[in-house]
C-alpha positions in Angstrom: -87.2 58.1 49.5 -84.1 60.2 49.2 -82.6 59.9 45.7 -80.0 62.7 45.6 -77.1 63.2 48.0 -74.0 65.4 48.5 -70.9 64.2 46.8 -68.2 62.2 48.7 -65.9 65.1 48.2 -68.3 67.5 50.0 -68.8 65.0 52.8 -65.0 64.7 53.1 -64.7 68.4 53.2 -67.4 68.7 55.8 -65.5 66.1 58.0 -62.3 68.0 57.5 -63.9 71.4 58.3 -63.0 72.8 54.9 -66.5 73.1 53.4 -67.7 76.7 53.5 -70.2 77.7 56.2 -73.3 78.0 54.0 -72.9 74.7 52.2 -72.0 73.1 55.5 -75.5 74.0 56.9 -77.2 72.7 53.8 -75.3 69.4 53.9 -75.9 69.0 57.7 -79.6 69.6 57.0 -79.5 66.7 54.6 -77.5 64.5 56.9 -80.2 65.0 59.6 -82.6 63.2 57.3 -80.3 60.7 55.5 -78.8 57.7 57.4 -76.7 56.8 54.3 -74.9 60.2 54.4 -74.7 60.2 58.2 -72.8 56.9 58.0 -70.6 58.1 55.2 -69.7 61.3 57.2 -68.8 59.1 60.2 -66.4 57.1 58.0 -64.7 60.2 56.7 -64.4 61.5 60.3 -62.9 58.2 61.4 -60.3 58.3 58.5 -59.4 61.9 59.4 -58.9 60.9 63.0 -56.6 58.0 62.0 -54.6 60.3 59.8 -54.2 62.8 62.7 -52.8 60.0 64.9 -50.1 59.3 62.3 -48.8 62.8 61.7 -46.0 64.5 63.5 -47.0 67.0 66.2 -46.7 70.7 65.1 -46.4 73.9 67.1 -49.7 75.7 67.5 -50.2 79.1 66.0 -50.5 82.2 68.2 -54.2 82.5 67.4 -55.0 78.9 68.1 -56.7 79.5 71.4 -58.9 82.3 70.1 -60.0 80.2 67.1 -60.8 77.3 69.4 -63.0 79.6 71.5 -64.7 80.9 68.4 -65.6 77.4 67.3 -67.0 76.6 70.8 -69.2 79.6 70.6 -70.9 78.4 67.4 -74.6 77.5 68.0 -75.1 73.8 68.1 -78.3 72.0 67.1 -80.5 70.6 69.9 -81.4 67.1 68.8 -84.4 66.8 71.2 -85.8 70.3 70.9 -89.0 71.1 69.0 -88.5 72.2 65.4 -88.2 76.0 65.0 -90.8 77.8 62.9 -90.7 80.6 60.5 -93.7 82.9 59.8 -94.8 82.8 56.2 -96.8 85.3 54.1 -99.4 82.6 53.3 -100.4 79.1 54.3 -99.2 79.5 57.9 -95.8 79.0 59.5 -93.3 76.4 58.2 -91.1 74.1 60.3 -87.3 74.5 59.9 -84.6 71.8 60.2 -82.5 71.7 63.4 -79.4 72.7 61.4 -80.9 76.2 61.3 -81.2 76.5 65.1 -79.3 79.5 66.4 -79.1 81.2 63.0 -80.8 84.5 62.1 -83.8 83.8 59.8 -84.8 87.0 57.9 -88.2 88.1 56.6 -89.7 86.7 53.5 -89.0 89.1 50.6 -90.3 89.2 47.0 -87.8 88.1 44.5 -89.9 87.4 41.4 -93.5 86.6 40.6 -94.5 83.7 42.9 -91.0 83.6 44.4 -89.9 84.8 47.8 -86.7 84.3 49.7 -85.5 84.7 53.3 -81.8 85.3 53.9 -80.3 83.1 56.6 -77.4 84.8 58.5 -74.8 82.6 60.2 -73.4 84.5 63.2 -69.8 83.1 62.8 -69.8 83.5 59.0 -72.1 86.5 58.2 -70.8 86.7 54.6 -72.1 83.2 53.8 -74.8 83.1 51.0 -77.5 80.9 52.6 -81.1 81.4 51.6 -84.5 79.9 52.1 -86.7 79.9 48.9 -90.5 79.7 48.8 -91.8 79.2 45.3 -95.4 78.8 44.2 -96.8 75.8 42.3 -95.7 75.6 38.6 -93.4 78.6 39.0 -89.9 78.8 37.5 -86.9 80.4 39.0 -85.0 82.6 36.5 -82.5 80.9 34.4 -79.1 81.1 36.2 -75.6 79.7 36.7 -73.2 79.8 39.6 -69.8 81.2 40.3 -68.9 78.0 42.2 -70.8 75.0 43.6 -74.5 75.3 44.5 -76.1 73.1 47.2 -79.9 72.9 47.4 -81.9 70.9 50.0 -85.6 70.4 49.3 -87.6 70.9 52.6 -91.1 70.5 51.1 -92.8 70.3 47.7 -90.8 69.4 44.6 -89.0 70.9 41.6 -87.4 69.7 38.5 -84.8 70.8 36.0 -83.0 69.3 33.0 -81.4 66.6 35.1 -84.3 65.3 37.1 -87.1 65.8 39.7 -86.2 66.5 43.3 -88.4 65.8 46.4 -88.2 66.4 50.1 -84.9 65.2 51.5 -83.1 65.4 48.2 -79.9 67.5 48.1 -78.9 68.8 44.7 -75.2 69.6 44.3 -74.2 71.4 41.1 -70.8 72.8 40.1 -70.1 76.1 38.4 -70.4 74.6 34.9 -74.1 74.0 35.2 -76.8 76.5 34.1 -80.4 75.6 34.8 -84.0 76.9 35.4 -85.8 74.9 38.1 -89.5 74.6 37.9 -91.8 73.7 40.9 -94.3 70.9 40.5 -97.9 71.8 40.0 -99.0 69.9 43.2 -97.9 72.6 45.7 -95.4 75.2 46.6 -91.7 74.3 47.1 -89.5 75.4 50.0 -85.8 74.9 49.7 -82.6 75.8 51.6 -79.8 76.8 49.2 -76.2 77.9 49.5 -73.5 78.7 46.9 -69.7 78.8 47.1 -69.5 82.1 45.2 -72.6 83.7 43.9 -75.7 83.0 41.8 -75.4 84.3 38.2 -78.8 85.1 36.8 -79.2 84.9 33.0 -81.5 86.7 30.6 -83.5 90.0 31.0 -85.2 89.0 34.2 -81.9 87.8 35.6 -80.4 91.3 34.9 -83.2 92.9 36.9 -82.6 90.4 39.8 -78.8 91.0 40.0 -79.0 93.6 42.7 -81.0 91.2 44.9 -79.0 87.9 44.6 
């Protein structure tokens, strides 16, 4: 059962095309598993369409055609394709959500004891901070905050912080005012997809050592 969802504001921004590229991929990953949020997104898209019908026509900018072509070139998920896989350093490959189809999935790299990450590059937004995390049972991520909102989708396993416990399908959306230190459950490793609007801000001595890598 999915207990944590993106905010209505984020769904509205996704419908309007104003949510940043990295968070958009995370939210679309959630929507692929959550009928409740898929229906909510449909309502926001319908409202947006109605508003467009009511506004006065405006002259297109000189780069409108080029921007339209760029949008058409974005990779689109294939709803009936087999899930893609990502080689892992242990326990075999993992299946990835369709929202990552067409994106460049990097190698798993050491980040901290028991913590590895794989950077996900979005071809049309290479500056986006989108990352897969693979964290061992019982391990903690370093204490950190965020320069902007953080979106984390649990793909497998579970983790908890001061606000609750999160399991597969849950999307945790935090704003820049929240500092936390997630800890993975003892029952198995946790794999998450995470994006931030801004950057992660590690705290404490280990955080300072990690700063060049986040």
